[in-house]
TINUZA-625675 format. One record per residue (C-alpha): z, y, x; residue number from 1; residue in three letters. Coordinates in pm, 1 decimal. Example, Ala and Ser with C-alpha at 12.3 -4.5 7.8 and 13.67 -1.06 7.14 Angstrom:
<pt <780.0; -450.0; 1230.0>; 1; "Ala">
<pt <714.0; -106.0; 1367.0>; 2; "Ser">
This chain:
<pt <1663.6; -4850.7; -177.9>; 1; "Met">
<pt <1310.2; -4980.8; -123.7>; 2; "Ile">
<pt <1000.2; -4846.1; -298.4>; 3; "Ile">
<pt <713.8; -5099.4; -333.3>; 4; "Arg">
<pt <349.9; -5092.8; -426.3>; 5; "Asn">
<pt <105.3; -5384.1; -410.5>; 6; "Leu">
<pt <69.0; -5382.8; -31.7>; 7; "Thr">
<pt <342.6; -5163.6; 122.6>; 8; "Lys">
<pt <720.1; -5116.1; 124.2>; 9; "Lys">
<pt <900.6; -4789.1; 187.4>; 10; "Tyr">
<pt <1263.0; -4760.0; 289.6>; 11; "Met">
<pt <1443.7; -4464.2; 130.6>; 12; "Val">
<pt <1672.0; -4270.5; 365.7>; 13; "Thr">
<pt <1757.3; -3966.2; 156.0>; 14; "Gln">
<pt <1729.1; -3810.6; -190.0>; 15; "Glu">
<pt <1698.1; -3433.9; -161.4>; 16; "Tyr">
<pt <1547.3; -3291.1; -481.3>; 17; "Leu">
<pt <1553.2; -3389.0; -844.8>; 18; "Gly">
<pt <1590.5; -3311.6; -1213.6>; 19; "Asn">
<pt <1596.3; -3508.6; -1538.4>; 20; "Glu">
<pt <1245.2; -3652.0; -1505.0>; 21; "Asn">
<pt <1161.8; -3625.0; -1134.3>; 22; "Val">
<pt <1337.0; -3735.1; -815.8>; 23; "Arg">
<pt <1218.0; -3679.9; -458.6>; 24; "Gln">
<pt <1311.7; -3915.1; -174.7>; 25; "Tyr">
<pt <1257.8; -3917.9; 201.2>; 26; "Ile">
<pt <1133.8; -4259.4; 314.4>; 27; "Cys">
<pt <931.2; -4440.7; 579.0>; 28; "Tyr">
<pt <693.8; -4737.0; 567.2>; 29; "Glu">
<pt <869.3; -5051.2; 690.4>; 30; "Leu">
<pt <563.7; -5208.9; 854.6>; 31; "Asp">
<pt <435.6; -4892.5; 1021.2>; 32; "Glu">
<pt <510.8; -4882.3; 1397.0>; 33; "Pro">
<pt <535.3; -4502.0; 1413.5>; 34; "Glu">
<pt <781.6; -4496.3; 1120.9>; 35; "Lys">
<pt <613.1; -4185.9; 981.6>; 36; "Ser">
<pt <815.7; -4014.8; 711.6>; 37; "Gln">
<pt <700.2; -3953.7; 356.6>; 38; "Tyr">
<pt <821.5; -3768.1; 52.7>; 39; "Cys">
<pt <812.8; -3999.9; -248.1>; 40; "Ala">
<pt <798.0; -3807.7; -575.5>; 41; "Val">
<pt <930.4; -4040.6; -845.0>; 42; "Cys">
<pt <846.6; -3936.7; -1203.5>; 43; "Gln">
<pt <947.1; -4124.8; -1516.5>; 44; "Lys">
<pt <639.6; -4285.2; -1665.8>; 45; "Ile">
<pt <741.3; -4162.9; -2012.0>; 46; "Ser">
<pt <675.9; -3801.6; -1904.2>; 47; "Ser">
<pt <341.2; -3868.3; -1732.7>; 48; "Val">
<pt <21.4; -3746.5; -1902.2>; 49; "Arg">
<pt <-328.6; -3880.4; -1853.6>; 50; "Gly">
<pt <-438.0; -3542.3; -1716.5>; 51; "Glu">
<pt <-187.3; -3580.6; -1434.2>; 52; "Glu">
<pt <-328.9; -3918.8; -1331.5>; 53; "Ile">
<pt <-682.5; -3778.2; -1333.5>; 54; "Arg">
<pt <-563.0; -3481.3; -1125.4>; 55; "Phe">
<pt <-414.7; -3713.1; -862.4>; 56; "Leu">
<pt <-727.0; -3930.9; -855.6>; 57; "Met">
<pt <-942.6; -3621.5; -791.5>; 58; "Glu">
<pt <-715.1; -3494.5; -514.8>; 59; "Glu">
<pt <-714.3; -3834.3; -342.1>; 60; "Met">
<pt <-1087.9; -3775.6; -294.9>; 61; "Lys">
<pt <-1013.9; -3441.2; -126.9>; 62; "Asn">
<pt <-1032.5; -3557.2; 232.9>; 63; "Glu">
<pt <-914.6; -3221.6; 362.9>; 64; "Asn">
<pt <-582.0; -3245.3; 181.3>; 65; "Phe">
<pt <-441.2; -3509.1; 412.9>; 66; "Ser">
<pt <-79.0; -3447.5; 306.3>; 67; "Asp">
<pt <-141.0; -3651.1; -10.3>; 68; "Leu">
<pt <-118.2; -4012.9; 105.4>; 69; "Ser">
<pt <-106.1; -4226.3; -208.0>; 70; "Asp">
<pt <13.4; -4260.6; -567.9>; 71; "Phe">
<pt <98.1; -4571.5; -771.6>; 72; "Phe">
<pt <302.1; -4691.3; -1068.3>; 73; "Ile">
<pt <597.3; -4927.1; -1024.6>; 74; "Asn">
<pt <925.7; -4991.8; -1207.8>; 75; "Asp">
<pt <832.5; -4757.1; -1493.8>; 76; "Asn">
<pt <779.9; -4470.3; -1254.0>; 77; "Cys">
<pt <484.7; -4282.1; -1111.2>; 78; "Leu">
<pt <521.9; -4248.6; -734.0>; 79; "Tyr">
<pt <332.8; -3981.1; -541.0>; 80; "Val">
<pt <352.7; -4012.0; -162.7>; 81; "Leu">
<pt <322.1; -3695.2; 48.8>; 82; "Leu">
<pt <358.5; -3668.7; 425.3>; 83; "Lys">
<pt <699.9; -3534.1; 521.2>; 84; "His">
<pt <707.0; -3309.2; 827.6>; 85; "His">
<pt <1014.8; -3242.5; 1037.9>; 86; "Val">
<pt <1080.6; -2917.4; 1221.9>; 87; "Gly">
<pt <1241.4; -2577.3; 1191.2>; 88; "Asp">
<pt <1221.0; -2406.9; 854.0>; 89; "Glu">
<pt <1041.4; -2073.8; 872.5>; 90; "Leu">
<pt <1329.8; -1889.4; 706.5>; 91; "Gly">
<pt <1580.1; -2029.4; 956.7>; 92; "His">
<pt <1355.1; -1953.2; 1252.8>; 93; "Lys">
<pt <1306.4; -1588.3; 1153.5>; 94; "Ile">
<pt <1678.1; -1534.5; 1088.0>; 95; "Val">
<pt <1815.1; -1720.1; 1391.3>; 96; "Ser">
<pt <1557.8; -1621.7; 1652.6>; 97; "Glu">
<pt <1446.9; -1277.5; 1761.8>; 98; "Lys">
<pt <1078.5; -1346.7; 1713.8>; 99; "Cys">
<pt <852.9; -1081.0; 1861.5>; 100; "Ser">
<pt <593.3; -903.8; 1650.3>; 101; "Leu">
<pt <316.0; -1103.6; 1823.1>; 102; "Asp">
<pt <492.4; -1433.7; 1752.3>; 103; "Glu">
<pt <535.2; -1352.2; 1383.9>; 104; "Arg">
<pt <174.7; -1239.8; 1353.5>; 105; "Leu">
<pt <70.6; -1568.5; 1514.0>; 106; "Glu">
<pt <287.9; -1777.2; 1280.4>; 107; "Ile">
<pt <133.4; -1623.3; 968.6>; 108; "Ile">
<pt <-215.6; -1666.1; 1114.3>; 109; "Lys">
<pt <-141.3; -2036.4; 1176.5>; 110; "Asn">
<pt <0.6; -2065.2; 823.7>; 111; "Leu">
<pt <-315.5; -1927.0; 664.1>; 112; "Leu">
<pt <-534.8; -2142.6; 887.5>; 113; "Glu">
<pt <-345.4; -2454.5; 778.1>; 114; "Lys">
<pt <-384.2; -2363.8; 410.5>; 115; "Ile">
<pt <-755.8; -2312.9; 468.0>; 116; "Leu">
<pt <-800.6; -2637.4; 664.2>; 117; "Ile">
<pt <-613.1; -2842.8; 402.9>; 118; "Leu">
<pt <-805.7; -2674.9; 121.9>; 119; "Asn">
<pt <-481.3; -2711.4; -70.2>; 120; "Met">
<pt <-493.1; -2791.0; -441.6>; 121; "Pro">
<pt <-354.6; -2494.7; -633.6>; 122; "Val">
<pt <-49.5; -2687.1; -756.2>; 123; "Tyr">
<pt <51.3; -2801.5; -407.8>; 124; "Phe">
<pt <-25.4; -2456.8; -265.2>; 125; "Phe">
<pt <226.8; -2296.1; -500.0>; 126; "Ala">
<pt <485.6; -2572.0; -448.8>; 127; "Ser">
<pt <482.5; -2526.1; -68.6>; 128; "Ala">
<pt <496.3; -2144.9; -45.6>; 129; "Met">
<pt <861.5; -2088.0; 34.9>; 130; "Asp">
<pt <1032.4; -2002.8; 366.0>; 131; "Val">
<pt <1246.0; -2317.2; 327.5>; 132; "Ser">
<pt <942.0; -2545.1; 285.5>; 133; "Arg">
<pt <716.3; -2407.8; 558.7>; 134; "Ile">
<pt <790.7; -2607.2; 874.5>; 135; "Ile">
<pt <734.5; -2459.9; 1221.6>; 136; "Ile">
<pt <708.4; -2678.1; 1532.2>; 137; "Ser">
<pt <804.0; -2563.5; 1882.5>; 138; "Lys">
<pt <445.0; -2460.6; 1946.0>; 139; "Gly">
<pt <440.2; -2262.6; 1618.7>; 140; "Asn">
<pt <226.1; -2525.6; 1448.5>; 141; "Glu">
<pt <265.2; -2505.1; 1070.5>; 142; "Val">
<pt <324.7; -2789.1; 824.2>; 143; "Asn">
<pt <459.2; -2810.3; 469.5>; 144; "Phe">
<pt <707.2; -2990.0; 251.1>; 145; "Thr">
<pt <659.5; -2978.7; -126.7>; 146; "Tyr">
<pt <880.5; -2917.0; -426.5>; 147; "Asp">
<pt <721.8; -3126.1; -703.2>; 148; "Cys">
<pt <1001.3; -3121.5; -959.5>; 149; "Arg">
<pt <766.8; -2946.3; -1203.6>; 150; "Asn">
<pt <485.8; -3199.6; -1156.1>; 151; "Met">
<pt <474.5; -3240.0; -1534.8>; 152; "Ile">
<pt <340.6; -2882.9; -1563.7>; 153; "Glu">
<pt <90.5; -2914.5; -1278.3>; 154; "Phe">
<pt <-197.7; -2769.3; -1483.5>; 155; "Asp">
<pt <-0.5; -2458.1; -1583.8>; 156; "Ala">
<pt <17.4; -2342.4; -1221.2>; 157; "Val">
<pt <-242.2; -2078.7; -1129.3>; 158; "Gln">
<pt <-380.1; -1963.6; -794.8>; 159; "Phe">
<pt <-200.7; -1632.0; -839.2>; 160; "Gln">
<pt <134.9; -1812.7; -856.0>; 161; "Asn">
<pt <76.3; -1941.7; -505.6>; 162; "Gly">
<pt <-60.9; -1606.9; -385.5>; 163; "Ala">
<pt <248.0; -1421.8; -509.2>; 164; "Glu">
<pt <473.7; -1678.1; -341.7>; 165; "Ala">
<pt <273.9; -1639.4; -18.9>; 166; "Leu">
<pt <313.3; -1259.6; -42.7>; 167; "Ala">
<pt <691.5; -1308.0; -65.7>; 168; "Asp">
<pt <683.3; -1527.4; 245.9>; 169; "Val">
<pt <496.6; -1259.6; 442.2>; 170; "Ile">
<pt <735.9; -992.1; 315.1>; 171; "Lys">
<pt <1024.4; -1198.6; 450.3>; 172; "Phe">
<pt <862.8; -1244.7; 791.3>; 173; "Val">
<pt <784.6; -871.8; 825.0>; 174; "Phe">
<pt <1086.1; -733.5; 638.0>; 175; "Thr">
<pt <1163.4; -459.5; 891.8>; 176; "Tyr">
<pt <806.4; -339.4; 939.4>; 177; "Glu">
<pt <739.0; -322.0; 565.1>; 178; "Leu">
<pt <1068.8; -144.1; 501.9>; 179; "Lys">
<pt <987.3; 118.8; 764.3>; 180; "Glu">
<pt <621.7; 124.6; 651.5>; 181; "Arg">
<pt <511.4; 102.5; 1013.7>; 182; "Ser">
<pt <217.9; -133.1; 941.0>; 183; "Met">
<pt <19.2; 26.9; 655.3>; 184; "Pro">
<pt <-268.2; -224.8; 677.1>; 185; "Glu">
<pt <-23.5; -514.3; 636.1>; 186; "Leu">
<pt <143.3; -331.1; 348.4>; 187; "Glu">
<pt <-193.5; -301.3; 171.5>; 188; "Thr">
<pt <-271.6; -668.2; 240.6>; 189; "Phe">
<pt <58.8; -788.4; 92.5>; 190; "Val">
<pt <21.5; -567.0; -213.8>; 191; "Tyr">
<pt <-331.0; -693.4; -285.3>; 192; "Asn">
<pt <-223.3; -1052.9; -228.9>; 193; "Leu">
<pt <55.5; -1020.3; -484.0>; 194; "Gly">
<pt <-153.8; -831.8; -741.9>; 195; "His">
<pt <-464.9; -1045.1; -797.4>; 196; "Asn">
<pt <-648.4; -875.9; -512.8>; 197; "Gly">
<pt <-762.9; -1205.9; -355.8>; 198; "Met">
<pt <-875.8; -1524.8; -523.5>; 199; "Thr">
<pt <-980.3; -1759.0; -239.0>; 200; "Lys">
<pt <-816.8; -1899.7; 72.8>; 201; "Tyr">
<pt <-1102.1; -1781.4; 293.8>; 202; "Leu">
<pt <-1072.9; -1427.6; 156.6>; 203; "Glu">
<pt <-699.4; -1424.6; 228.5>; 204; "Ile">
<pt <-757.0; -1542.4; 583.4>; 205; "Tyr">
<pt <-1034.3; -1290.0; 652.3>; 206; "Glu">
<pt <-827.3; -997.6; 522.3>; 207; "Lys">
<pt <-527.5; -1103.0; 729.5>; 208; "Tyr">
<pt <-745.3; -1149.5; 1037.7>; 209; "Trp">
<pt <-827.8; -777.1; 1021.5>; 210; "Gln">
<pt <-456.7; -693.0; 1017.8>; 211; "Val">
<pt <-391.3; -937.9; 1300.2>; 212; "Tyr">
<pt <-654.0; -775.2; 1524.5>; 213; "Gln">
<pt <-506.7; -428.5; 1467.4>; 214; "Ile">
<pt <-146.4; -514.0; 1555.2>; 215; "Tyr">
<pt <-151.0; -814.0; 1787.9>; 216; "Phe">
<pt <-53.8; -695.3; 2135.8>; 217; "Gly">
<pt <128.7; -382.1; 2018.0>; 218; "Ile">
<pt <495.5; -368.8; 2111.3>; 219; "Lys">
<pt <752.0; -332.9; 1835.5>; 220; "Gln">
<pt <883.9; -3.1; 1973.0>; 221; "Glu">
<pt <535.7; 149.3; 1967.8>; 222; "Asn">
<pt <500.0; 113.9; 1591.5>; 223; "Leu">
<pt <545.7; 446.8; 1414.0>; 224; "Glu">
<pt <769.3; 414.9; 1107.8>; 225; "Pro">
<pt <652.7; 594.1; 793.8>; 226; "Arg">
<pt <945.7; 543.4; 555.9>; 227; "Ser">
<pt <1088.1; 853.1; 384.7>; 228; "Phe">
<pt <1432.6; 821.0; 538.7>; 229; "Lys">
<pt <1282.3; 781.4; 883.4>; 230; "Phe">
<pt <1067.0; 1088.7; 830.9>; 231; "Lys">
<pt <1375.4; 1287.3; 726.9>; 232; "Val">
<pt <1568.7; 1164.6; 1028.8>; 233; "Trp">
<pt <1275.0; 1237.9; 1257.1>; 234; "Asp">
<pt <1251.8; 1591.3; 1110.7>; 235; "Phe">
<pt <1624.5; 1647.3; 1166.6>; 236; "Ile">
<pt <1593.2; 1533.9; 1526.5>; 237; "Lys">
<pt <1299.3; 1766.7; 1590.5>; 238; "Lys">
<pt <1478.4; 2064.8; 1431.1>; 239; "Val">
<pt <1794.1; 1982.2; 1625.0>; 240; "Gly">
<pt <1599.5; 1967.3; 1950.8>; 241; "Ser">
<pt <1438.6; 2306.9; 1876.1>; 242; "Phe">
<pt <1775.0; 2468.7; 1793.9>; 243; "Ile">
<pt <1925.2; 2318.2; 2106.2>; 244; "Lys">
<pt <1654.6; 2481.1; 2318.1>; 245; "Lys">
<pt <1734.6; 2819.4; 2159.5>; 246; "Leu">
<pt <2110.9; 2788.8; 2195.4>; 247; "Ile">
<pt <2120.5; 2672.3; 2557.0>; 248; "Gln">
<pt <2013.4; 3011.9; 2710.2>; 249; "Pro">
<pt <2259.8; 3199.3; 2486.9>; 250; "Ala">
<pt <2542.5; 2968.4; 2592.3>; 251; "Leu">
<pt <2446.9; 3015.3; 2955.3>; 252; "Leu">
<pt <2451.2; 3398.2; 2922.7>; 253; "Met">
<pt <2786.8; 3383.1; 2744.8>; 254; "Leu">
<pt <2932.7; 3168.5; 3020.1>; 255; "Ala">
<pt <2803.3; 3403.3; 3292.0>; 256; "Val">
<pt <2947.5; 3707.6; 3107.6>; 257; "Gly">
<pt <3283.2; 3538.8; 3072.7>; 258; "Tyr">
<pt <3282.1; 3452.5; 3442.0>; 259; "Leu">
<pt <3203.7; 3816.9; 3541.4>; 260; "Val">
<pt <3482.2; 3954.6; 3321.5>; 261; "Val">
<pt <3727.7; 3701.2; 3462.8>; 262; "Ser">
<pt <3640.4; 3795.5; 3823.5>; 263; "Ile">
<pt <3677.7; 4169.4; 3747.6>; 264; "Met">
<pt <4019.4; 4106.5; 3596.8>; 265; "Gly">
<pt <4135.5; 3918.6; 3905.5>; 266; "Val">
<pt <4017.7; 4193.5; 4147.6>; 267; "Leu">
<pt <4158.6; 4488.9; 3946.8>; 268; "Ala">
<pt <4487.5; 4667.9; 4078.7>; 269; "Glu">
<pt <4800.0; 4629.9; 3873.2>; 270; "His">
<pt <4903.0; 4970.3; 3721.0>; 271; "Gly">
<pt <5250.2; 5099.4; 3634.3>; 272; "Val">
<pt <5360.9; 5030.5; 3285.2>; 273; "Asn">
<pt <5490.6; 5356.4; 3148.8>; 274; "Asp">
<pt <5525.1; 5248.5; 2791.5>; 275; "Asn">
<pt <5905.0; 5203.4; 2802.4>; 276; "Phe">
<pt <6086.4; 5425.3; 2548.9>; 277; "Lys">
<pt <6447.4; 5324.6; 2622.2>; 278; "Ser">
<pt <6667.9; 5120.2; 2856.5>; 279; "Ile">
<pt <6960.4; 4989.4; 2664.1>; 280; "Gly">
<pt <7117.6; 5288.1; 2473.9>; 281; "Thr">
<pt <6967.6; 5545.6; 2709.3>; 282; "Val">
<pt <6659.9; 5727.5; 2581.4>; 283; "Ile">
<pt <6389.2; 5753.4; 2842.5>; 284; "Val">
<pt <6149.4; 6050.4; 2823.4>; 285; "Asn">
<pt <5831.2; 6096.6; 3017.5>; 286; "Asn">
<pt <5973.7; 6398.4; 3207.5>; 287; "Lys">
<pt <6096.6; 6430.4; 3566.0>; 288; "Asp">
<pt <6465.0; 6349.5; 3626.0>; 289; "Thr">
<pt <6520.5; 6685.4; 3799.0>; 290; "Ser">
<pt <6420.6; 6867.5; 3482.0>; 291; "Asn">
<pt <6649.0; 6640.4; 3283.3>; 292; "Asp">
<pt <6941.8; 6737.3; 3507.2>; 293; "Gly">
<pt <6868.7; 7111.3; 3474.5>; 294; "Gln">
<pt <6851.0; 7075.0; 3096.5>; 295; "Ser">
<pt <7197.1; 6920.8; 3094.1>; 296; "Val">
<pt <7337.1; 7215.8; 3300.3>; 297; "Lys">
<pt <7175.5; 7471.5; 3068.4>; 298; "Asp">
<pt <7320.6; 7300.6; 2763.7>; 299; "Asn">
<pt <7668.4; 7305.6; 2920.0>; 300; "Met">
<pt <7643.3; 7682.0; 2999.5>; 301; "Ser">
<pt <7537.9; 7757.0; 2643.3>; 302; "Glu">
<pt <7838.4; 7565.4; 2506.2>; 303; "Glu">
<pt <8079.6; 7760.1; 2737.9>; 304; "Thr">
<pt <7941.8; 8096.8; 2623.0>; 305; "Glu">
<pt <7984.3; 8000.9; 2259.9>; 306; "Leu">
<pt <8346.1; 7906.7; 2320.1>; 307; "Glu">
<pt <8416.0; 8239.8; 2483.7>; 308; "Lys">
<pt <8258.2; 8423.5; 2193.2>; 309; "Ala">
<pt <8474.9; 8235.9; 1948.0>; 310; "Asp">
<pt <8800.8; 8310.8; 2134.1>; 311; "Thr">
<pt <8720.0; 8677.6; 2180.5>; 312; "Ser">
<pt <8696.0; 8723.2; 1804.7>; 313; "Gly">
<pt <9052.5; 8604.3; 1742.5>; 314; "Val">
<pt <9328.0; 8873.5; 1705.3>; 315; "Glu">
């Protein structure tokens, strides 16, 4: 598929976004030596309003917004050409790479600088603020791709729509730090950004610059988390450490006592066990055996005397 205007031809290589009225294509200019890529937003002419044409004419005069290359009408369609940048999506980079705190702070700084330099029209600002449409080069340079499927409603988009989307991007980049509440200044910045606290690109950049200066150069492990669950866990660890210090001397004294008792038991003489009460059917008393023998003789003498007494009484 080839897209034509009066002087140029663009070869389409891919369609990647679209709805009933708008299609977006990746293309390159056939006669351009560098073969630079563009995003061609193709909108049915039947859905185009005069206000949209005037909007595009005004933004073509915005020399800072260099991502807007051209717009023209051909084959009953309005074509809007935007530069298409290739690189790693921000969302993919953050998920797949272990970016340091400094690197992430730098990426967001570069992102806000690029927004400021481009002086982005509000509609294009909002349409680019997504982690899948922010493109990061190897040197952490920032560029944008744009989702223009709602081009018909361009004038319904407000600055705050873009600011809220930007706040979501920053939340994604600093998910861990915001969850642990270890960067209170950044937390305040994100909240204000998402709640009408800033209304200009320069104001956003200046507020972030203050956060950047506070935290750039600080190692991740040196941040002090302030989340409730971390505070509870930190309290438990401190209490546990205190109890451990109290218990250790007691355990040591108990161990020493047990050792002393064990040594005394080993050195003690074995005594005679005199707790036996019987051996088989023989009753054992705690008396001398000589006395036992004498008792037996006495009993026998008594029995003999009784017998004699019995016989003497018989006539």
